[in-house]
N, C-alpha and C positions, 0 to 999 in steps of 0.2 A: 983549158983549167976544167978539173973536175970536182964533182959536188962528192962532200965524203958523205952526208947525209940528210935525209930532208929535216927540218925543221917543224916542228907544230906549233900551235899556239899555246900558252897555259889553259887549263880550266879552271877558273879561278873558285867555280864555284864546289868544286869535287877536293880541292886543295884545302880550302877553308873548312866545308864539313869534315876531311878526315882529320886535319887539325883542332878542330873542335870536337869530335868525337874521341882522340886521342885525349886530349887535357880532361873531358869530363871522365875518362875511363881510369886514368891517373890517380883524379881526387877520388875518386870511389874506392879505389881499391884501398888508398892511403888513409881513408877515413876523414880526410880532411871535408868531405859532402857527405850529410847524413842526413839531409831536409830536401825531402823528394818534391817540393812546390819550388825550391831553391834550384834543384835539376831540372825540372821541367820549364822553368823562365829560361835559365841560361841556355838550354837545347834550343828551344823556340827561338831566343834573341839572337843566339850567334845564328844559326840557319837565315833568318832574316836578315842580318846584315852580312852574311857570308850570300845571298842572293842581289842585296843591294850592289854590292861589289861587284858580281861579276855582271849585273845589268851595266855598270859604270863603264867595265872595261873593256864589255861590246860597242858600246857607243864611241867608247873613245876609238876603237880599231877599225871601226866602220862595220859593224857586223850587220847581220841583217836586221 
């Protein structure tokens, strides 16, 4: 039986960070987000949450 391809693990930090910046970019372009303090808070908070989820995912799957 042949394997069609190698599967790789999901990089949760990269995926969630990309989604965060996509959403923040859309909010900036549409004018829904104009307060720079809120923008900085959302970015730092979102990256912190993405990091925590990434660490939890690595612990669950038995990473380094």
